[in-house]
N, C-alpha and C positions, 0 to 999 in steps of 0.2 A: 675651342678657344679662338682659332683663326677666323671662324665664321662670326663670332661675337665682335672681334676687332674690325672685321670688314663691314659689319652692319653699323658699328659706331662711327667708322670713317665715312660711310655713305650718308648717315644722318647728319654728320657734321658738315658735309658738303652741301646738303640740301638746305641747311639753315643759314649758311653764309650769305651775306648780302651781295647781290650782283648790281653793278652800276647800270643806270638807265643809259641808253645809247641814242643820242639825237640823230635825226636825219640831216644830211648835208643841205646847205642853202640851195634854193632852186634857181636863183638869178644871180649871175656874177655881179660883184659889187655890193651885195647884200650881206647882212649878218643876221644872227638870231638873238632875240631877247626871250629868255625863259623867266617867267614869274611863277613861283611855286609856294605851296603851303603844306609842308610835310606834317606828319603826325607829331604831336608833342606830348610830353609826359602827362599833362593834365587835360589836354584837349580844350584849352581856353578858347571860348567863342566859336567852337567847332560847328555850331548850328547856324552860323552867320555866313554871309558871302558878300564881300565888297565888289563893286564894279571896278574894273581896272581900265584906265584910260591911258592913251599915249598921245601927248600933245592935245588933250581935251577930247580926243575921239575914243569912244567906247570900243574896247576889243574883247570884252567878255566879263563874266563874273567869275570870281575865284572862290571855290568851295574848299573846305578842309580836305586834305589829302588829294588835291588836284593840282594841275599846272596849266599854264597858258604858254603856248609856243608861238612867237610872233616874228615873222621875217620882215626885216626893215632895211631900207637903204642905209648905208653907213652914215652916221651922224649922231648928234646929241639930241635926246628927246626928254620931255618931262613925263615920267611915269607917275601915275597918280592912282590912289585908291580912294573911293568915295562911296557914300551911302545915299547920295542925293538923287539917283535915278530910280525909276520904277522897277528896273531889273535887279537892283541890289537889295539885299537883306542884311543891312549893316548899320549898327548904331554906334560904331566906333568913330574916332576922329578921322578926317581926311589926312592923308599923308602923301608927300611928293618925294621923288628921287630923280636926280639927273642921270639918265641912262645913256652912256656913250657906247654906241654899237659900232664895231669895226667890221670892215669887209671880210667875209670868210670866217669870222670868229663868232663864238657864242658868249653871250653875257647872261649870267645867272643871278637872279635876285630872289631872295627868300622873303616871304612874309613871316615876320616873327611877332607872335602874340603871346604875351606871358603876364601872369599876375604881377602887379606892382607891389613888391614886398614892402616898400617904404610907405605907400599910401594905405594899404589894406590893414585895418585893425578890427579886432573883434567888436561887433556891434556898431561899426562905423557906417553901416548902410550899404549902398551899392558897391560891388567889386570894382576896383580900378585896374587898368591894364596898361602895360607898355606895348605899344604897337609901332612897328617900324619896318622899313624895307632894309634888308641886310644883303649887301653884295657878297657873293660866295665864289671861291675858286672853283673851277670846273670839276676838279677831282672830288671835292667834298660835296658839291651840288649833285653830281651824278649819283653818288651813293645815297644822298638824302632823297632823291627823286625816285629811287627804285620802289616800285609798287604803287606809285601815284598814278592817277587816271588823268587823261586829257580833260580840260574844263567842260567840254560838251557832254561828257558821259555821266 
């Protein structure tokens, strides 16, 4: 009986979610911006990948279950997702978000893609989605990022 309880406890520990742990900033005065797209219940648009830009400069494409980690000088930036570049595989709308990066701090922004329950009706044609950037507290973001891969992988 003790062996069964020990195995159950061990299996429970293995399935518990561990938070992602980001590396510290490399340059004093900088902060980090994390843009991530975690797994979702239905995997909406999971085969697509928008290009992510910071102040109009491409920083990478964001695939489903991946993240971008960008070190920036402290300041406010326009974070944008778009499908207009050759690198992107995105047919969704462009979205922007004002990202305020603080020195020595991490800013987490989740890409949220979900079916639009209000617009989607049976036989209405093409599926409609709600697509947005969602700022997240570090605690929740780190849990959601567990198991995600860097954008280049």
